[in-house]
Structure formats: structure tokens, C-alpha cells
Backbone bond lengths (Angstrom), bond angles and torsions (degrees), N, CA, C in turn:
res aa  C-N    CA-C-N  psi(-1)  N-CA   C-N-CA  omega(-1)  CA-C   N-CA-C  phi
1 M - - - 1.461 - - 1.533 111.03 -
2 G 1.346 115.70 -42.93 1.455 119.41 178.66 1.510 111.63 -63.41
3 F 1.351 116.76 -41.29 1.465 120.53 -179.64 1.530 110.04 -64.23
4 S 1.328 116.72 -43.14 1.468 120.96 179.63 1.522 110.86 -61.74
5 H 1.318 115.70 -39.96 1.470 119.65 178.74 1.521 110.50 -62.63
6 C 1.321 117.06 -40.71 1.467 121.01 178.72 1.526 111.19 -64.12
7 I 1.345 116.94 -40.23 1.453 120.88 179.25 1.533 110.34 -63.54
8 I 1.333 116.44 -43.52 1.461 120.94 179.22 1.533 110.25 -62.15
9 E 1.325 116.38 -45.19 1.459 119.85 179.89 1.523 110.51 -62.52
10 F 1.343 116.47 -40.43 1.459 120.32 -179.59 1.525 110.46 -63.68
11 M 1.334 118.10 -41.71 1.450 121.74 179.51 1.530 110.61 -66.24
12 E 1.337 117.91 -35.46 1.454 120.66 176.85 1.527 111.05 -65.57
13 L 1.325 116.29 -36.58 1.456 120.00 178.12 1.515 110.94 -63.10
14 L 1.351 116.64 -36.94 1.452 120.59 -179.86 1.526 112.01 -73.34
15 A 1.329 117.36 -21.10 1.462 121.48 -170.44 1.519 113.70 -84.33
16 M 1.313 119.73 -10.40 1.462 120.27 -177.04 1.523 110.52 -143.26
17 P 1.334 116.40 160.80 1.466 119.54 177.01 1.524 111.19 -62.49
18 K 1.307 114.86 168.52 1.457 119.72 179.03 1.527 110.27 -80.14
19 I 1.348 114.55 151.41 1.456 121.51 -177.37 1.530 109.52 -109.10
20 A 1.351 114.58 135.03 1.463 120.76 179.66 1.524 109.39 -135.32
21 F 1.317 115.37 174.43 1.455 120.59 172.66 1.515 109.22 -140.41
22 S 1.327 115.43 146.12 1.451 120.88 173.92 1.518 109.56 -79.77
23 T 1.322 116.84 143.03 1.462 120.14 -179.61 1.532 112.52 -75.12
24 L 1.342 118.00 3.72 1.461 118.90 167.11 1.525 110.25 -57.65
25 A 1.331 116.32 -24.17 1.463 121.40 -177.60 1.516 113.36 -68.46
26 C 1.329 117.25 -22.48 1.473 120.23 -170.02 1.527 110.70 -136.83
27 P 1.335 117.75 69.87 1.464 121.28 -172.24 1.520 115.93 -66.35
28 T 1.330 118.03 -13.07 1.472 118.96 -178.80 1.530 112.47 -102.74
29 W 1.316 118.55 -4.56 1.464 120.64 -173.87 1.527 111.73 -84.44
30 D 1.336 115.31 146.96 1.464 119.85 172.21 1.533 108.89 -89.34
31 F 1.320 115.90 179.04 1.463 120.88 -174.10 1.524 111.95 -60.38
32 E 1.326 116.73 -42.84 1.460 120.08 -178.55 1.529 111.29 -65.23
33 Q 1.326 116.78 -41.08 1.467 119.93 177.45 1.527 111.62 -62.82
34 I 1.312 116.45 -39.83 1.464 121.54 -179.51 1.522 110.62 -60.60
35 V 1.320 116.43 -50.09 1.472 120.70 -177.84 1.525 110.50 -65.84
36 T 1.315 116.65 -45.33 1.470 120.99 -178.67 1.527 111.40 -60.47
37 A 1.331 117.21 -45.21 1.461 121.23 -179.28 1.523 111.14 -67.90
38 G 1.330 116.77 -38.58 1.458 119.63 179.18 1.514 112.27 -60.04
39 I 1.305 116.90 -44.28 1.468 121.37 178.19 1.522 110.24 -66.31
40 R 1.311 116.02 -44.53 1.474 120.64 -179.21 1.523 112.01 -60.25
41 D 1.338 117.26 -37.69 1.456 121.42 -174.41 1.527 113.74 -90.96
42 G 1.327 116.97 9.33 1.459 120.20 172.43 1.507 116.11 86.35
43 Y 1.325 117.71 24.61 1.462 121.33 179.89 1.527 111.44 -92.20
44 D 1.328 114.04 156.57 1.466 120.88 175.95 1.521 111.36 -94.09
45 G 1.321 116.57 -19.75 1.453 118.76 -178.44 1.510 111.83 -172.64
46 V 1.330 114.36 -178.21 1.457 121.17 -177.28 1.519 109.16 -138.42
47 E 1.321 114.93 144.51 1.461 122.89 174.87 1.520 106.68 -104.93
48 I 1.312 116.92 115.76 1.459 120.51 -172.98 1.531 109.99 -86.44
49 R 1.332 115.99 112.49 1.473 121.99 175.26 1.521 110.69 -106.78
50 Q 1.313 116.68 -35.22 1.464 122.66 177.99 1.516 107.84 -155.42
51 V 1.310 115.94 160.46 1.462 121.46 173.83 1.523 107.16 -138.72
52 G 1.337 116.05 123.38 1.460 120.25 179.32 1.515 113.82 60.61
53 G 1.338 117.12 29.03 1.452 121.07 179.52 1.511 115.07 88.89
54 E 1.335 118.03 -4.41 1.467 122.36 -179.05 1.533 109.26 -96.95
55 T 1.343 116.59 112.76 1.465 120.60 -178.67 1.522 112.56 -84.57
56 E 1.325 117.71 -18.47 1.468 120.78 175.88 1.523 107.41 -85.82
57 L 1.326 115.87 96.75 1.467 120.49 -171.55 1.521 112.67 -63.41
58 L 1.313 117.64 -24.08 1.458 120.37 178.93 1.531 111.61 -69.66
59 K 1.354 116.65 -11.37 1.460 121.45 177.69 1.528 112.63 -103.59
60 V 1.316 117.77 -4.50 1.457 121.43 -179.18 1.531 109.72 -70.23
61 P 1.333 118.79 127.46 1.469 120.60 -177.04 1.527 113.65 -54.26
62 S 1.319 118.24 -40.05 1.469 120.69 -178.28 1.525 112.54 -64.39
63 F 1.346 116.89 -20.15 1.458 121.00 -179.09 1.520 112.57 -106.42
64 A 1.327 116.84 7.16 1.460 120.09 174.83 1.535 109.08 -63.82
65 S 1.309 117.01 148.27 1.469 120.99 -176.80 1.521 112.13 -51.74
66 S 1.323 116.26 -39.06 1.462 120.49 -176.44 1.526 113.07 -73.84
67 R 1.345 117.62 -15.11 1.463 120.21 -176.03 1.517 113.71 -117.82
68 R 1.325 117.44 0.17 1.464 119.16 -177.12 1.522 112.46 -63.59
69 A 1.312 117.15 -39.03 1.465 119.83 -179.85 1.521 110.66 -62.53
70 T 1.333 116.73 -41.19 1.466 120.92 178.42 1.523 110.84 -64.18
71 S 1.329 116.76 -42.56 1.464 120.67 179.73 1.527 110.72 -65.94
72 R 1.325 117.45 -38.09 1.468 120.08 178.10 1.527 110.39 -66.34
73 Q 1.328 116.26 -38.30 1.466 119.60 178.37 1.522 110.82 -64.63
74 F 1.326 116.94 -41.25 1.464 120.14 177.32 1.519 110.54 -61.99
75 L 1.327 116.81 -42.14 1.461 121.11 179.37 1.520 110.76 -63.96
76 R 1.328 117.28 -41.71 1.476 120.36 178.96 1.520 111.56 -64.65
77 R 1.328 116.99 -42.96 1.469 119.63 177.88 1.529 110.58 -62.19
78 S 1.319 115.96 -38.44 1.457 120.13 178.57 1.527 110.61 -67.68
79 Q 1.323 117.23 -38.49 1.460 121.43 177.21 1.522 110.49 -61.99
80 D 1.319 116.30 -43.56 1.467 120.40 179.79 1.531 110.65 -62.71
81 A 1.318 116.11 -38.57 1.463 120.22 -178.15 1.526 112.03 -73.55
82 A 1.351 116.98 -19.29 1.463 120.44 -176.49 1.522 112.89 -75.48
83 G 1.333 118.39 -16.15 1.461 121.92 175.84 1.512 112.99 66.29
84 L 1.355 116.54 -121.85 1.451 120.99 -176.40 1.523 112.95 -64.87
85 R 1.303 118.16 -20.10 1.456 121.37 -176.10 1.531 109.53 -115.92
86 P 1.334 117.11 77.97 1.463 119.69 179.96 1.521 110.76 -61.91
87 F 1.323 115.90 145.97 1.460 121.93 -173.69 1.520 109.01 -115.50
88 S 1.334 116.83 135.79 1.456 120.07 -176.89 1.522 110.94 -144.28
89 I 1.325 116.17 167.46 1.458 121.82 170.25 1.518 106.58 -87.54
90 C 1.331 117.06 113.95 1.467 118.86 -176.32 1.519 111.60 -79.75
91 G 1.327 117.84 -29.09 1.455 119.60 -179.98 1.511 112.20 -173.32
92 L 1.336 115.00 169.69 1.457 122.43 176.78 1.525 108.18 -114.58
93 A 1.323 116.79 126.63 1.462 121.98 -178.86 1.524 108.89 -98.62
94 S 1.310 116.26 98.75 1.456 121.19 -177.83 1.524 110.72 -86.27
95 S 1.327 115.57 172.90 1.464 122.00 172.88 1.524 110.73 -101.70
96 V 1.322 117.35 11.87 1.464 121.84 -178.24 1.518 109.74 -61.12
97 R 1.327 116.17 133.01 1.462 121.88 179.12 1.528 108.89 -144.74
98 F 1.319 115.33 147.96 1.467 120.33 -174.54 1.521 112.62 -117.95
99 D 1.333 116.87 24.78 1.462 119.77 179.78 1.524 113.34 -91.20
100 Y 1.337 118.11 1.59 1.463 120.92 178.71 1.529 110.29 -66.06
101 P 1.317 118.90 132.30 1.468 119.77 178.77 1.528 113.22 -70.95
102 Q 1.337 116.74 -23.10 1.471 119.59 -177.78 1.535 110.60 -82.36
103 Q 1.305 116.47 127.97 1.462 121.89 179.45 1.530 110.84 -59.32
104 A 1.333 116.76 -40.25 1.471 120.30 -177.73 1.528 110.60 -62.25
105 E 1.339 117.58 -38.43 1.459 120.67 179.76 1.521 110.77 -69.57
106 R 1.335 116.13 -37.48 1.469 119.20 178.25 1.530 110.70 -67.51
107 E 1.321 117.07 -35.17 1.467 120.64 176.36 1.525 110.19 -65.27
108 A 1.339 116.33 -39.30 1.468 119.84 177.92 1.525 109.92 -64.38
109 Q 1.324 116.99 -40.70 1.464 120.79 177.85 1.528 110.83 -63.98
110 L 1.309 116.23 -38.57 1.462 120.08 178.06 1.526 110.59 -62.59
111 S 1.313 117.58 -41.74 1.469 121.13 179.15 1.527 110.82 -63.13
112 I 1.334 116.22 -42.15 1.466 119.84 177.45 1.525 109.69 -63.37
113 G 1.325 116.36 -43.51 1.462 120.34 178.86 1.513 112.55 -58.57
114 K 1.324 117.08 -40.46 1.467 120.65 178.93 1.527 110.90 -64.04
115 A 1.333 116.53 -39.88 1.465 119.76 177.85 1.530 110.52 -63.73
116 Y 1.327 116.87 -37.57 1.465 120.83 175.87 1.525 111.14 -64.36
117 V 1.303 116.92 -40.97 1.469 120.67 178.42 1.521 110.39 -60.38
118 E 1.316 116.97 -44.63 1.466 120.54 178.97 1.525 111.05 -62.97
119 L 1.332 116.73 -40.19 1.466 120.65 177.47 1.525 110.15 -65.03
120 A 1.325 116.91 -44.09 1.462 120.85 178.73 1.521 111.01 -59.42
121 A 1.325 116.81 -43.08 1.459 120.58 -179.21 1.529 111.15 -63.15
122 E 1.328 117.13 -38.26 1.464 120.47 -179.79 1.529 111.67 -63.70
123 F 1.335 116.54 -31.31 1.467 120.68 -178.48 1.530 111.99 -103.08
124 E 1.338 115.88 12.64 1.465 122.55 178.12 1.530 111.60 55.13
125 A 1.321 116.12 35.22 1.464 121.97 174.34 1.522 108.50 -82.63
126 G 1.323 116.67 145.07 1.454 120.21 -171.01 1.510 115.94 -83.47
127 F 1.343 118.04 -19.66 1.459 118.34 -174.86 1.516 112.01 -153.44
128 V 1.335 113.78 164.50 1.458 123.37 167.52 1.520 106.88 -122.81
129 R 1.333 116.88 125.04 1.457 122.03 178.12 1.525 110.26 -82.77
130 V 1.348 116.70 137.19 1.455 122.44 174.53 1.531 108.59 -131.21
131 F 1.334 115.75 168.73 1.460 121.64 178.70 1.521 110.95 -115.26
132 G 1.341 115.20 148.84 1.457 120.57 162.44 1.523 106.73 -87.83
133 D 1.323 114.31 -39.80 1.461 126.99 173.89 1.526 112.16 75.19
134 T 1.338 119.88 -101.58 1.464 119.07 -172.31 1.532 111.90 -119.30
135 L 1.335 114.05 155.48 1.460 121.94 -179.00 1.528 109.68 -127.87
136 P 1.347 118.16 153.24 1.465 119.95 170.18 1.526 109.72 -62.12
137 P 1.314 118.08 156.22 1.464 120.42 -178.25 1.531 112.63 -67.66
138 D 1.336 115.32 162.57 1.465 121.07 178.48 1.519 112.16 -57.64
139 S 1.320 116.55 -26.35 1.462 121.00 -178.61 1.526 112.91 -70.69
140 Q 1.342 116.23 -7.87 1.471 120.62 177.98 1.535 108.44 -121.34
141 P 1.332 117.79 70.19 1.472 120.99 -172.09 1.526 114.04 -59.79
142 G 1.342 117.41 -35.75 1.461 119.58 -179.90 1.518 111.98 -66.22
143 E 1.327 116.12 -46.78 1.457 120.29 179.18 1.528 110.90 -67.24
144 R 1.334 116.13 -35.39 1.454 119.78 179.93 1.526 110.95 -65.77
145 A 1.326 116.90 -44.42 1.465 120.61 178.49 1.525 110.87 -62.75
146 A 1.340 116.14 -39.86 1.464 119.77 178.83 1.523 111.02 -64.37
147 A 1.339 116.74 -37.39 1.461 120.33 178.62 1.531 110.59 -65.16
148 F 1.331 117.12 -42.89 1.466 119.74 176.62 1.524 110.31 -59.08
149 D 1.326 116.64 -43.07 1.469 120.35 -179.80 1.528 111.07 -62.00
150 Q 1.333 116.83 -42.71 1.457 121.03 -178.09 1.527 111.90 -67.77
151 I 1.322 116.12 -42.25 1.465 119.84 179.04 1.525 110.39 -65.72
152 A 1.335 116.23 -42.03 1.467 120.11 178.45 1.526 111.03 -63.60
153 E 1.325 116.60 -39.51 1.468 120.16 178.54 1.527 110.40 -60.56
154 G 1.331 116.31 -45.88 1.459 119.82 179.80 1.516 111.73 -62.26
155 C 1.341 116.78 -44.55 1.468 120.30 179.62 1.522 111.16 -64.55
156 N 1.321 116.92 -42.46 1.464 120.08 -179.21 1.524 111.83 -64.47
157 R 1.312 116.79 -44.24 1.467 119.53 -179.38 1.522 110.88 -66.08
158 L 1.322 116.58 -42.13 1.461 118.75 178.12 1.529 110.13 -68.20
159 G 1.329 117.15 -36.45 1.459 120.96 177.53 1.514 112.21 -62.57
160 E 1.324 117.10 -40.88 1.467 120.67 177.89 1.519 110.53 -60.60
161 F 1.322 116.33 -42.44 1.466 120.32 178.37 1.527 110.72 -66.57
162 A 1.337 116.14 -43.55 1.463 120.74 -176.34 1.522 112.19 -66.82
163 A 1.320 117.01 -32.34 1.464 120.25 -178.70 1.522 111.08 -58.51
164 G 1.314 116.45 -35.92 1.455 120.44 178.88 1.518 113.14 -68.84
165 H 1.322 117.33 -15.96 1.462 122.30 178.09 1.525 112.12 -106.95
166 K 1.343 116.24 4.64 1.470 122.53 -179.09 1.527 111.07 58.97
167 V 1.321 114.82 42.91 1.458 123.44 177.65 1.525 108.17 -123.83
168 D 1.332 117.16 139.95 1.460 121.87 176.49 1.523 110.65 -91.67
169 I 1.318 115.69 151.65 1.465 122.97 170.96 1.519 106.63 -108.32
170 L 1.331 116.84 118.70 1.458 121.44 -174.82 1.522 110.85 -115.93
171 L 1.324 115.48 121.77 1.452 121.71 176.33 1.524 108.84 -88.63
172 E 1.332 116.47 126.52 1.461 120.57 -175.80 1.527 111.97 -85.34
173 T 1.336 115.72 145.71 1.465 121.13 172.50 1.527 107.47 -75.70
174 H 1.306 114.00 84.83 1.463 123.05 -170.25 1.519 107.74 -146.29
175 G 1.331 116.94 152.21 1.456 119.35 -179.38 1.520 109.73 63.44
176 D 1.341 116.58 -138.47 1.460 119.51 178.30 1.520 112.19 -68.72
177 F 1.324 116.81 -16.46 1.462 120.41 179.25 1.531 111.91 -89.84
178 A 1.339 116.31 10.11 1.456 119.45 167.56 1.527 110.10 -72.50
179 E 1.317 116.99 -16.70 1.467 121.85 175.23 1.519 108.37 -87.14
180 S 1.324 116.35 120.07 1.466 119.93 -172.36 1.521 112.55 -62.41
181 A 1.335 118.53 -28.33 1.464 120.39 178.87 1.526 110.79 -63.36
182 A 1.338 117.25 -35.27 1.458 120.68 178.41 1.524 110.65 -67.92
183 V 1.340 116.79 -39.20 1.459 120.72 177.55 1.534 109.83 -63.06
184 K 1.321 116.09 -43.60 1.470 120.28 179.41 1.524 111.37 -60.70
185 E 1.330 116.12 -43.44 1.462 119.21 179.64 1.524 110.96 -64.34
186 L 1.322 116.74 -40.34 1.463 119.79 178.33 1.517 111.34 -63.62
187 F 1.343 117.32 -45.30 1.462 119.37 -174.46 1.522 112.83 -73.69
188 G 1.309 117.22 -8.60 1.450 119.57 167.52 1.515 111.62 -69.41
189 R 1.345 116.39 -13.67 1.461 122.42 179.84 1.541 111.93 -108.74
190 I 1.322 117.43 -5.10 1.463 120.96 -177.09 1.531 110.03 -85.20
191 E 1.317 115.16 128.18 1.463 121.27 -178.58 1.521 112.51 -111.24
192 S 1.320 117.78 -27.32 1.461 120.83 -177.48 1.523 111.02 -74.10
193 S 1.317 116.37 128.61 1.468 120.69 178.74 1.527 111.83 -72.40
194 A 1.336 117.41 -11.10 1.471 121.10 178.95 1.528 111.80 -83.30
195 V 1.326 118.02 -6.14 1.456 122.05 -177.29 1.528 109.83 -98.50
196 G 1.322 116.24 127.28 1.457 121.37 178.64 1.512 110.67 -139.86
197 V 1.332 115.69 -164.42 1.458 121.95 -175.65 1.518 110.88 -116.93
198 L 1.324 115.33 135.10 1.457 122.40 165.50 1.531 105.01 -96.94
199 W 1.319 115.88 108.77 1.461 120.90 -177.06 1.518 109.66 -87.13
200 D 1.335 116.02 102.37 1.458 118.88 168.22 1.522 105.23 -76.71
201 T 1.304 116.35 102.73 1.458 121.47 -171.78 1.530 112.30 -61.60
202 H 1.312 116.69 -27.29 1.463 121.62 -177.18 1.527 112.99 -73.07
203 H 1.330 117.82 -41.98 1.461 120.98 -166.76 1.531 115.16 -65.15
204 P 1.335 120.26 -50.48 1.471 117.89 178.22 1.523 112.10 -61.37
205 W 1.316 116.62 -36.58 1.466 122.08 -180.00 1.527 111.10 -67.54
206 R 1.314 117.61 -47.88 1.464 121.53 -175.49 1.527 112.00 -77.43
207 F 1.326 117.88 -48.63 1.464 120.32 -170.36 1.527 113.71 -87.69
208 H 1.327 117.69 -23.89 1.466 120.61 179.96 1.524 112.80 -122.02
209 H 1.314 116.43 5.41 1.467 122.19 175.19 1.537 112.12 55.86
210 E 1.329 115.31 35.58 1.458 119.87 178.68 1.531 109.76 -81.28
211 A 1.315 115.63 137.45 1.459 119.95 174.17 1.518 108.89 -69.95
212 P 1.341 118.34 141.31 1.470 120.19 -177.78 1.528 113.79 -51.55
213 E 1.356 116.98 -45.45 1.462 119.25 -177.12 1.526 112.09 -67.35
214 S 1.341 117.18 -31.18 1.466 120.14 178.60 1.524 110.86 -69.49
215 T 1.328 116.09 -44.01 1.465 120.21 178.25 1.516 110.94 -62.14
216 F 1.331 116.56 -47.53 1.465 119.92 -176.11 1.523 111.47 -67.21
217 A 1.319 117.52 -32.69 1.461 120.07 177.94 1.525 111.13 -60.11
218 I 1.334 116.25 -33.16 1.465 120.85 179.44 1.521 111.43 -83.19
219 L 1.328 116.67 -45.19 1.466 120.47 -171.43 1.524 114.45 -84.31
220 R 1.308 117.85 -18.30 1.464 122.08 -170.05 1.527 115.09 -47.66
221 P 1.341 120.90 -41.28 1.474 118.85 -177.60 1.525 114.47 -62.03
222 W 1.326 116.55 -19.91 1.471 119.16 -171.71 1.524 114.17 -116.67
223 V 1.335 118.76 -6.73 1.470 120.88 -173.60 1.530 111.09 -71.03
224 R 1.335 116.38 124.13 1.463 121.86 179.41 1.534 112.94 -127.89
225 H 1.314 117.01 -7.28 1.465 121.28 -178.50 1.521 106.76 -158.83
226 T 1.339 117.38 151.58 1.460 119.75 -179.24 1.523 111.74 -134.03
227 H 1.344 115.04 145.45 1.464 123.26 171.57 1.522 108.86 -108.20
228 W 1.339 115.27 147.47 1.459 121.30 -179.09 1.512 110.51 -134.37
229 K 1.325 115.70 138.78 1.462 122.93 175.26 1.513 107.47 -160.74
230 D 1.312 117.10 170.16 1.461 122.14 -178.09 1.523 108.15 -134.74
231 S 1.333 116.74 151.67 1.458 120.41 -179.18 1.522 110.39 -153.20
232 I 1.314 114.95 169.80 1.463 121.57 177.68 1.523 108.82 -126.82
233 T 1.324 115.64 167.26 1.462 121.52 175.74 1.521 108.70 -103.90
234 L 1.322 115.97 113.18 1.453 120.25 178.11 1.526 109.77 -92.99
235 P 1.336 117.67 151.02 1.468 119.90 177.45 1.521 110.75 -56.74
236 H 1.325 116.08 138.36 1.463 120.80 -177.50 1.520 110.29 -108.21
237 D 1.304 115.87 123.54 1.460 122.15 176.82 1.524 108.31 -100.08
238 E 1.344 116.39 109.62 1.462 119.92 -176.34 1.523 112.96 -64.13
239 N 1.329 116.11 -21.11 1.467 119.67 -178.88 1.525 112.86 -91.05
240 A 1.326 115.41 -8.68 1.466 119.05 -178.09 1.520 110.69 -77.52
241 T 1.313 116.40 147.90 1.464 121.56 176.19 1.518 108.95 -85.70
242 T 1.322 115.34 125.30 1.454 120.05 -178.95 1.523 109.82 -76.84
243 S 1.306 116.63 122.85 1.459 120.77 179.42 1.520 109.68 -102.05
244 V 1.305 116.18 138.32 1.453 122.31 179.52 1.516 108.56 -119.42
245 T 1.303 117.43 124.01 1.455 121.03 -178.81 1.519 110.29 -70.72
246 S 1.327 116.01 161.00 1.463 119.68 178.45 1.514 111.06 -62.66
247 A 1.347 116.73 -32.31 1.459 120.05 178.12 1.524 110.80 -65.40
248 E 1.329 116.87 -43.95 1.462 119.08 179.79 1.521 111.36 -70.83
249 Q 1.322 117.78 -29.12 1.460 120.48 173.69 1.525 110.48 -60.23
250 G 1.348 115.57 -33.35 1.457 119.66 175.67 1.503 111.97 -63.35
251 A 1.320 116.66 -37.53 1.461 120.68 177.40 1.521 110.53 -65.42
252 F 1.336 117.39 -44.54 1.465 120.59 179.25 1.525 111.17 -63.84
253 A 1.330 117.32 -33.62 1.462 120.48 179.48 1.522 111.41 -65.33
254 L 1.323 116.21 -36.91 1.466 120.05 179.73 1.514 112.40 -82.17
255 M 1.338 116.24 -34.53 1.464 121.60 -173.40 1.517 107.59 -137.87
256 S 1.332 116.74 99.61 1.463 119.05 -176.56 1.520 111.68 -64.66
257 G 1.343 117.17 -17.68 1.454 120.78 178.36 1.522 113.97 -87.01
258 H 1.316 117.81 4.31 1.472 121.39 179.49 1.516 109.85 -60.23
259 R 1.337 117.32 137.72 1.462 121.89 178.90 1.527 109.36 -128.53
260 H 1.315 114.80 147.23 1.458 120.63 -177.42 1.527 111.18 -83.31
261 A 1.313 115.82 141.61 1.464 122.72 169.94 1.517 107.99 -140.94
262 D 1.312 115.54 158.27 1.467 120.49 179.94 1.526 108.34 -96.12
263 Y 1.329 114.69 92.69 1.458 120.96 -172.32 1.529 112.03 -81.56
264 V 1.331 114.13 147.16 1.459 122.23 175.80 1.526 108.30 -134.48
265 L 1.320 115.66 167.00 1.454 120.14 178.61 1.522 111.03 -56.96
266 F 1.317 115.74 145.13 1.459 121.81 -173.89 1.526 111.25 -58.47
267 G 1.334 115.22 127.61 1.449 120.59 -178.46 1.512 113.53 92.52
268 G 1.343 118.27 -4.81 1.449 121.63 -177.43 1.510 114.09 -106.42
269 G 1.343 117.30 7.78 1.459 120.73 -176.93 1.506 113.60 -123.60
270 E 1.313 115.82 -148.02 1.461 122.91 -173.96 1.524 113.68 -99.04
271 F 1.311 117.69 -9.27 1.466 121.49 -175.62 1.532 110.24 -64.02
272 P 1.352 118.25 126.35 1.473 121.52 -175.96 1.533 112.31 -79.96
273 I 1.297 116.30 74.79 1.463 121.95 -174.90 1.524 112.07 -53.73
274 A 1.328 116.46 -48.20 1.464 120.68 -174.62 1.527 111.95 -59.60
275 E 1.338 117.72 -36.28 1.461 120.65 -179.64 1.528 110.85 -65.54
276 F 1.322 116.69 -44.06 1.462 120.04 179.73 1.525 111.19 -67.04
277 V 1.314 117.03 -41.43 1.460 120.78 178.22 1.521 110.39 -60.78
278 R 1.320 117.00 -44.44 1.467 120.49 -179.35 1.525 110.86 -59.99
279 L 1.323 117.44 -44.91 1.464 121.11 -179.82 1.521 111.39 -58.77
280 L 1.318 116.68 -45.60 1.457 121.12 -177.07 1.522 111.28 -70.82
281 K 1.331 117.38 -38.65 1.461 120.32 179.00 1.532 110.77 -63.75
282 V 1.314 116.77 -45.42 1.467 120.69 -179.91 1.529 110.49 -62.67
283 A 1.330 116.09 -35.24 1.468 120.39 -179.42 1.518 113.06 -78.42
284 G 1.343 117.66 -7.32 1.457 120.48 -177.99 1.514 113.27 72.49
285 Y 1.321 116.46 29.60 1.464 120.67 -179.46 1.520 110.91 -61.22
286 D 1.337 115.87 132.17 1.463 119.90 179.56 1.529 112.15 -128.87
287 G 1.347 115.98 20.74 1.459 120.15 174.93 1.524 110.45 -81.82
288 W 1.323 115.77 -163.61 1.458 120.72 -176.41 1.524 111.55 -90.86
289 L 1.325 115.29 152.44 1.457 124.09 171.31 1.526 105.98 -113.25
290 S 1.335 116.95 105.93 1.464 120.76 -169.19 1.521 111.70 -116.43
291 L 1.328 116.51 122.17 1.457 121.91 175.51 1.526 109.61 -72.32
292 E 1.334 115.63 127.84 1.461 119.77 172.77 1.535 107.91 -113.47
293 W 1.317 115.27 83.88 1.460 122.89 179.43 1.516 107.16 -90.03
294 E 1.332 117.86 105.76 1.458 122.23 -165.33 1.536 113.62 -83.59
295 K 1.299 115.61 50.84 1.471 121.55 177.41 1.531 110.96 -59.15
296 M 1.304 117.45 -32.22 1.468 122.04 179.79 1.526 111.06 -60.05
297 W 1.338 116.17 -40.63 1.464 120.63 -177.05 1.543 112.10 -95.40
298 H 1.315 116.78 -17.16 1.461 121.58 -177.81 1.538 108.94 -132.05
299 P 1.321 117.78 80.81 1.478 121.15 -175.15 1.527 114.04 -59.41
300 E 1.328 116.45 -19.15 1.462 119.69 -179.14 1.526 112.85 -74.28
301 L 1.321 117.92 -12.80 1.463 121.09 179.96 1.529 110.75 -67.05
302 E 1.326 114.92 159.63 1.473 121.18 177.87 1.530 110.31 -55.91
303 N 1.311 116.38 151.48 1.452 122.20 -179.94 1.530 111.30 -68.70
304 P 1.324 117.12 157.83 1.463 120.08 -178.88 1.525 113.68 -60.63
305 E 1.329 116.88 -28.30 1.463 119.93 178.45 1.527 111.74 -60.81
306 V 1.332 116.70 -22.49 1.464 122.01 176.82 1.519 110.88 -95.17
307 A 1.334 116.80 -49.12 1.467 121.72 -172.25 1.526 113.84 -69.84
308 L 1.326 118.07 -38.22 1.465 120.06 -174.16 1.534 113.35 -68.44
309 P 1.322 119.80 -54.98 1.470 117.98 179.98 1.528 112.55 -62.24
310 L 1.334 117.32 -31.63 1.467 120.59 179.18 1.521 111.02 -63.18
311 F 1.335 117.27 -47.26 1.467 119.97 -178.95 1.518 112.06 -62.41
312 A 1.331 116.97 -45.46 1.466 120.14 -179.30 1.519 110.82 -57.75
313 R 1.315 115.91 -42.62 1.466 120.01 -179.80 1.527 111.73 -70.13
314 K 1.342 116.56 -46.41 1.452 120.69 -177.44 1.532 112.08 -64.26
315 M 1.326 116.20 -42.52 1.461 118.49 -177.76 1.517 111.60 -64.33
316 R 1.310 117.01 -39.12 1.473 119.32 177.85 1.522 110.57 -67.16
317 E 1.330 117.17 -35.89 1.458 119.70 177.41 1.533 110.55 -64.07
318 F 1.321 117.47 -44.67 1.452 120.64 -179.21 1.520 111.65 -67.99
319 W 1.327 116.34 -38.38 1.474 118.87 -176.77 1.524 111.49 -72.75
320 N 1.312 117.22 -37.11 1.452 120.63 -176.34 1.535 112.36 -91.82
């Protein structure tokens, strides 16, 4: 009976993509806590966005040059203990963005991106996430075209470097690039085969009211990783003063294209999970399904001890 159960579990693992979570969910945890909890809660991997509240991963003690070997050993021991469900770092979510008009700032971002690629390669992570972030308005076509060119240049140059390390550079559907038409226009300028899309499935749907099938029809050639979250629509009082918490101000400081949503536990809101799952299943998608529970930016959200096991269970139910 035990052997049969193991065979069934193994076949289920083969039948769906791997499940991960972003460390935005657990802003107070250190690296060891993150890995231990991920394995305990049934995850296949983790997407590192921050550790212990530090979003600049190059400053995280566990990733310091002198401690990387120790951290890799801990990860390997944890992988061995996970048995049928090996656990890995699927990617590093950087704050690198190429929308700065100043060439010197874009060069600095490129240097940071290269350091992230080297870190990702050391931990056998598959990608580094970057942002396009914000664009000039449609009313300024010359500046807008120049911004697309600059962002594409940054992605292409970083992609060329990353290809040599067998790491992908993934631009997230975030900020102005939550609109799939903007992603399409950008990728008309992308030449590096190492550059792809991290499809935050929530953002085009919530912020631009795009139908899932319409978004996927545009993004499908480039999608290599996905983010998942759920939200609701709360009544809006036009006369009310919008308050922004200090935590969310931190998000805006890193990503000027950050937008607010009223997030709820996965499966408890308006997000059409089944529609997105169906699209990916039909397409034979075999990338990651990663929960982005933004506890880091929204401290009022449920704790990771609640959100993480729920997502792992719900996603497998929807996929199977």
C-alpha cells in the first residue's frame, strides 16, 4: 500500500508544473526558515525576492561570498531530505529596471543584474527577474519609443551575459508592462534568446481588464514563469483620502510602477483561476507556478503559515 501511494504521488508530480512561492510572503524569515517551510508545506521550490526583510539579495548574509558554500550545502541537505519532491531555488527576483532615462543609471542596473546572474548560477536558479517598470505616455510617442529602445537594450545586454551562465532574464508583467500590448511592443526589439516573460497572471487581468485568453495569446511565445495571486474589488469612495502604508511605500520606492490591489487568500477572491489553469494546461506549459503573497508590502495580509500551505493545496486541486 505504501509503495502504491508513492507511485501515485510520483505520477502526480509528473502531471503538473512545479509549485513555488515568492519570499515576499515571509519578510521576517531567514534563508534556513524559508527552505524548511517550503519543504514542509509541499513546495517544489522558492523564488527569492527578499530574505529577512532585505530586498537587495547581494547584501543578504546567506548569499555573501564567504557563506554561499554553506548555504548551498544546507540547500542540498534539504533537497536530499525532501525525497520524491526535491526542493530548489527556481529564480531570483531582482529590482533591476531599465526605464531610467540616464545612461549611467542603466549601466549601474546592468552591473547589478550581472551580479544577480552570477549568484543565480551558483545556486542553480533558472532565472533573474527584471522590470521594464514605467513608460512615457502615448501622447509622447518619441519619448515612448526611446524608452522601449532603452529597456530592450538593457534586457538584451543582460540576456547575452546570462546566456553564458545558462540563466534566463525574465521581464515581469508589472507596472506599465502589465499591459500585454506593451510587452509585445518591447519584444519586437528583443534579440537575446535568454530573455523571456514572467507572466504575473493577476496584473493584466486586474489592472487592464484583459481577458485571460487575450493576454495569453499575446504573451505565449515568451512565457517562462508565472506569478499567482487573488484579489477582490472593494467599494471605492472618490472623496476618501488614499492612505499608503510605510511598507507599501517601500514597494513604490523600488518599483515606481507598483499598483495597489486588495489581495485575499488564494481561491477566496475574484481571480478566475480555472481559466488561467486551462490555458496553460492546453498549451503544455511546464514552467513554475509561483505564489506571490505580498506580505512584505501589505503587513495586514494573513501570515505565511496560513497562505503558503493553502496555495500549494489549492493549486494542485485546480491543476488536477
